[in-house]
C-alpha positions as CSV (number, residue, x, y, z in Angstrom):
1,M,-19.8,-7.8,16.0
2,A,-22.8,-5.8,17.2
3,G,-20.6,-3.4,19.1
4,L,-18.5,-2.7,16.1
5,Q,-21.6,-2.2,14.0
6,E,-22.8,0.4,16.5
7,T,-19.3,2.1,16.2
8,L,-19.8,2.4,12.5
9,V,-23.4,3.5,12.5
10,S,-22.4,7.1,11.5
11,F,-20.5,5.8,8.5
12,E,-22.5,6.6,5.3
13,A,-19.7,6.3,2.7
14,I,-16.3,4.6,2.6
15,G,-13.7,5.6,0.0
16,V,-11.7,3.0,-1.9
17,V,-8.1,4.1,-2.9
18,D,-6.5,1.5,-5.2
19,D,-4.7,1.7,-8.5
20,D,-6.0,-1.7,-9.6
21,S,-9.6,-1.3,-10.8
22,S,-10.4,-5.0,-10.3
23,E,-9.3,-4.9,-6.7
24,A,-11.2,-1.7,-6.1
25,E,-14.4,-3.4,-7.4
26,L,-13.8,-6.3,-4.9
27,Y,-13.6,-3.8,-2.0
28,K,-16.7,-2.1,-3.4
29,Y,-18.7,-5.4,-3.0
30,Q,-17.3,-6.1,0.4
31,I,-18.2,-2.6,1.6
32,E,-21.7,-2.9,0.2
33,D,-21.9,-6.2,2.1
34,I,-21.3,-4.3,5.3
35,G,-24.3,-2.1,4.4
36,I,-22.3,1.1,3.6
37,R,-22.0,3.0,0.3
38,P,-18.6,2.7,-1.4
39,I,-17.0,5.5,-3.4
40,L,-14.2,4.6,-5.7
41,F,-11.4,7.0,-6.6
42,G,-10.4,5.6,-10.0
43,A,-8.7,8.7,-11.4
44,G,-5.9,8.8,-8.9
45,F,-4.2,11.7,-7.2
46,A,-1.6,14.3,-8.0
47,S,-0.4,14.8,-4.4
48,L,-1.2,14.0,-0.8
49,E,-3.1,17.3,-0.5
50,D,-5.0,16.4,-3.7
51,L,-6.0,13.2,-1.9
52,V,-7.2,15.1,1.1
53,G,-9.2,17.5,-1.0
54,K,-10.9,14.8,-3.0
55,I,-11.6,12.7,0.1
56,R,-13.2,15.7,1.8
57,S,-15.2,16.7,-1.3
58,A,-16.6,13.2,-1.6
59,K,-17.7,13.4,2.0
60,V,-16.5,9.8,2.8
61,D,-16.4,8.8,6.5
62,A,-13.5,6.3,6.2
63,V,-11.1,4.9,3.6
64,V,-9.8,1.5,2.5
65,C,-6.4,2.0,1.0
66,D,-4.0,-0.2,-1.0
67,H,-0.3,0.3,-0.2
68,R,1.4,0.2,-3.6
69,L,-0.2,3.2,-5.4
70,R,2.7,4.2,-7.7
71,V,2.7,1.2,-10.0
72,R,0.2,2.6,-12.6
73,D,1.1,6.3,-11.9
74,Y,-2.1,6.4,-9.8
75,A,-0.3,8.6,-7.2
76,P,3.2,9.9,-6.4
77,F,3.0,8.4,-2.9
78,N,2.3,5.1,-1.3
79,G,-0.6,3.9,0.7
80,A,1.2,4.1,4.1
81,E,1.8,7.9,3.5
82,A,-1.8,8.3,2.5
83,V,-3.2,6.6,5.5
84,A,-0.9,8.5,7.8
85,R,-2.0,11.8,6.3
86,L,-5.7,10.8,6.7
87,F,-5.0,9.9,10.3
88,E,-3.7,13.4,10.8
89,I,-7.0,14.9,9.6
90,H,-9.0,12.4,11.7
91,I,-10.3,10.3,8.9
92,P,-10.2,6.5,9.7
93,A,-8.3,4.6,7.1
94,V,-7.3,0.9,6.8
95,L,-4.1,0.0,5.0
96,I,-4.1,-3.1,2.9
97,S,-1.1,-4.8,1.1
98,R,-0.3,-8.1,-0.5
99,Y,3.4,-7.2,-0.1
100,T,3.4,-6.7,3.6
101,R,6.5,-8.8,4.3
102,I,8.4,-7.0,1.6
103,D,7.3,-3.4,2.3
104,V,6.8,-3.2,6.0
105,D,10.4,-2.6,7.1
106,M,11.3,0.2,4.7
107,D,8.1,1.7,3.4
108,I,5.5,1.2,6.0
109,R,7.2,1.3,9.4
110,P,8.1,5.0,9.3
111,Y,4.3,5.8,9.2
112,R,3.2,2.9,11.4
113,K,2.3,5.0,14.4
114,K,-0.4,6.7,12.3
115,I,-1.7,3.5,10.7
116,P,-4.0,1.9,13.3
117,V,-4.6,-1.2,11.2
118,L,-2.5,-3.0,8.6
119,L,-4.1,-5.9,6.8
120,S,-2.5,-8.3,4.4
121,K,-4.5,-9.0,1.3
122,D,-5.5,-12.5,2.4
123,E,-7.0,-11.2,5.6
124,V,-9.5,-9.0,3.9
125,D,-13.2,-9.8,3.7
126,S,-16.4,-7.9,4.7
127,E,-16.1,-8.9,8.4
128,S,-12.4,-8.0,8.7
129,L,-13.0,-4.6,7.1
130,L,-15.8,-4.0,9.6
131,V,-13.5,-4.8,12.5
132,A,-10.6,-2.8,11.1
133,L,-12.7,0.3,10.4
134,G,-14.1,0.1,13.9
135,Q,-10.5,-0.1,15.4
136,C,-9.4,2.9,13.3
137,K,-12.4,5.0,14.4
138,A,-11.9,4.0,18.1
139,E,-8.3,5.0,18.1
140,L,-9.0,8.4,16.5
141,D,-11.6,8.8,19.2
142,G,-8.9,8.4,21.8
143,N,-9.4,4.7,22.6
144,V,-5.8,3.6,21.8
145,P,-5.3,-0.2,22.5
146,T,-2.3,-1.2,24.7
147,S,-0.7,-2.8,21.7
148,R,-0.5,0.7,20.1
149,R,0.8,2.7,23.0
150,P,4.6,3.5,22.9
151,Q,6.7,2.9,25.9
152,R,10.3,3.9,26.6
153,T,12.5,0.9,26.1
154,L,16.1,-0.1,25.3
155,V,17.0,-0.9,21.7
156,R,20.3,-2.3,20.5
157,I,21.5,-2.0,16.9
158,D,22.7,-5.4,15.7
159,D,23.5,-4.6,12.0
160,V,23.4,-1.6,9.7
161,T,23.1,-1.4,5.9
162,Q,22.9,1.6,3.7
163,D,19.2,2.0,4.2
164,L,18.1,-0.3,7.1
165,A,19.0,-0.9,10.7
166,V,18.6,-4.4,12.3
167,A,17.9,-4.2,16.0
168,F,16.8,-6.1,19.1
169,V,14.1,-4.8,21.5
170,P,14.3,-7.0,24.6
171,G,11.3,-5.3,26.1
172,W,9.3,-6.7,23.2
173,N,11.1,-9.9,22.3
174,P,14.8,-10.5,23.0
175,N,15.0,-13.3,20.5
176,E,13.5,-11.7,17.4
177,A,15.3,-9.0,15.3
178,V,13.4,-6.1,13.9
179,R,14.3,-3.9,10.9
180,F,13.5,-0.2,10.4
181,P,14.8,2.5,8.1
182,R,17.9,4.4,9.2
183,S,15.9,7.5,8.4
184,V,13.8,7.2,11.6
185,V,17.0,7.7,13.6
186,P,17.7,11.4,14.0
187,E,20.9,13.0,13.0
188,P,23.7,13.0,14.1
189,Y,23.2,9.4,15.3
190,R,22.0,8.2,11.9
191,S,25.2,8.9,9.9
192,A,27.4,7.3,12.6
193,L,25.1,4.4,13.3
194,Q,26.9,1.1,13.9
195,P,26.4,-2.3,15.5
196,D,26.1,-2.4,19.3
197,D,24.8,1.2,19.5
198,R,22.1,1.4,22.1
199,F,19.2,3.8,22.4
200,F,16.3,4.5,24.7
201,T,13.4,4.7,22.2
202,N,9.6,4.9,22.3
203,V,8.3,1.5,21.0
204,N,4.9,-0.1,21.3
205,I,6.3,-3.1,23.0
206,D,2.9,-4.7,23.7
207,A,2.5,-5.3,19.9
208,E,1.9,-8.9,18.9
209,K,3.8,-8.9,15.7
210,A,7.0,-7.3,14.4
211,D,5.0,-5.7,11.6
212,D,3.1,-3.6,14.1
213,L,6.1,-2.1,15.8
214,F,7.0,1.6,15.4
215,F,10.0,3.5,16.7
216,E,10.4,7.2,17.7
217,N,12.4,9.6,19.9
218,F,15.8,8.0,19.9
219,E,18.2,9.0,22.7
220,P,21.6,7.4,23.2
221,A,21.7,5.0,26.2
222,P,24.5,5.1,28.7
223,T,27.5,2.7,28.1
224,V,27.3,-0.4,30.3
225,S,30.0,-2.7,31.5
226,P,30.1,-6.3,30.2
227,E,28.7,-7.8,33.4
228,D,25.7,-5.4,33.3
229,D,25.0,-6.0,29.6
230,I,21.5,-7.6,29.2
231,F,22.3,-8.3,25.5
232,S,25.4,-10.4,26.2
């Protein structure tokens, strides 16, 4: 804990982005418990660039962000998009959701590479926020953990729906299927995507959980004969 507190010593203010005022107040108390000043953004945002402008104007050093921000017309984007945008401008941000199992495959995974830490609501307390903020800052400073480093690996498509692909990644876990949006697969492969398609893809195969996986840079893999097929 001491090391993480040293990591956060430069943090003077942490922004809270949440459409639910009662949840925002809870985060406020947890941040105060860490010893840092919270700043709540209760009015919401008109766009991602409006978010960036208000975050910068408020001079916050990091952000705690809920995922579902559209429910009360608080923002025209979700929290995964917001955290990814803040990552791009080098502001540490933790994504929090009580709907992780529902939202991760479709809404969160496309942005997962730029979301250093995703916490489910029941994991959040003062200590976990401290740890998560330290991890976000460390990654932005170039200290990317092994579990967040993409490696080239083979991916086999197992099933395809209108919006999602179900795949196996043997380099991560050959016995657990993973879902991701078809939108992460580039055209022209996306429109013709079908079961048993194989790709070499950049995946963080040292991730502990399926929720933490991200996929990028799809390239068709060579066709293999049945006797050479590791998926058989």
